C-alpha positions as CSV (number, residue, x, y, z in Angstrom):
1,T,17.1,-15.6,-19.4
2,T,15.8,-11.9,-19.6
3,A,14.7,-10.2,-16.7
4,A,10.9,-9.5,-16.1
5,A,9.8,-6.0,-16.6
6,L,8.0,-4.5,-13.5
7,E,4.5,-3.3,-14.2
8,H,3.2,-0.9,-11.5
9,F,-0.6,-0.8,-11.1
10,T,-3.1,1.4,-8.9
11,V,-5.3,-0.1,-6.0
12,N,-8.2,1.6,-4.7
13,F,-9.9,1.0,-1.8
14,T,-12.1,2.0,1.5
15,I,-11.0,1.3,5.1
16,T,-13.9,0.9,7.1
17,N,-12.5,0.9,10.4
18,L,-9.7,3.7,9.8
19,P,-11.5,7.3,10.5
20,Y,-10.0,9.9,8.3
21,T,-8.1,12.9,10.0
22,S,-5.7,15.9,8.6
23,D,-3.0,14.4,9.5
24,L,-3.6,11.5,6.6
25,E,-3.2,14.3,4.2
26,N,0.4,15.0,5.3
27,P,2.9,12.6,4.4
28,D,5.5,13.9,7.1
29,S,2.9,13.3,9.9
30,A,3.3,10.7,12.4
31,K,-0.4,9.4,11.3
32,F,0.4,9.1,7.9
33,R,3.6,7.2,8.0
34,S,2.6,4.9,10.6
35,T,-0.6,4.1,8.8
36,R,1.4,3.9,5.3
37,R,3.6,1.5,7.3
38,V,0.8,-1.0,8.3
39,M,-0.8,-0.8,5.2
40,N,2.2,-1.5,3.2
41,T,3.1,-4.6,5.1
42,L,-0.5,-6.0,5.2
43,L,-0.8,-5.6,1.5
44,D,2.6,-7.0,1.2
45,R,1.3,-10.2,3.0
46,L,-2.1,-10.3,1.1
47,L,-0.7,-10.3,-2.4
48,K,2.5,-12.3,-1.8
49,K,-0.2,-14.6,-1.3
50,S,-2.5,-13.9,-4.0
51,S,-1.9,-15.4,-7.5
52,I,0.8,-12.4,-8.7
53,G,2.7,-13.6,-5.2
54,P,5.5,-15.6,-7.4
55,V,6.3,-12.2,-9.2
56,F,5.0,-9.5,-6.4
57,Q,8.3,-7.0,-5.6
58,G,6.5,-5.1,-3.0
59,C,3.9,-2.1,-2.6
60,E,3.9,1.5,-1.4
61,A,0.9,3.2,-0.3
62,T,1.0,6.8,-1.4
63,N,-1.5,9.0,-0.2
64,F,-5.0,8.2,1.8
65,R,-8.0,10.4,0.9
66,Y,-11.6,10.7,2.2
């Protein structure tokens, strides 16, 4: 059996209850790291329950912008 190739895709959306601060521009800030950790966890849970769930490998928030 041949392993399936990973396919990367980008998702953009607005978080209406997260006030933007300049800390979210800095990947080394505590605010960025904690927000990324929460978003990765929530998106992982959501996508694992979606139609792509059986083949979903994980997600990673890469940046936040205003």
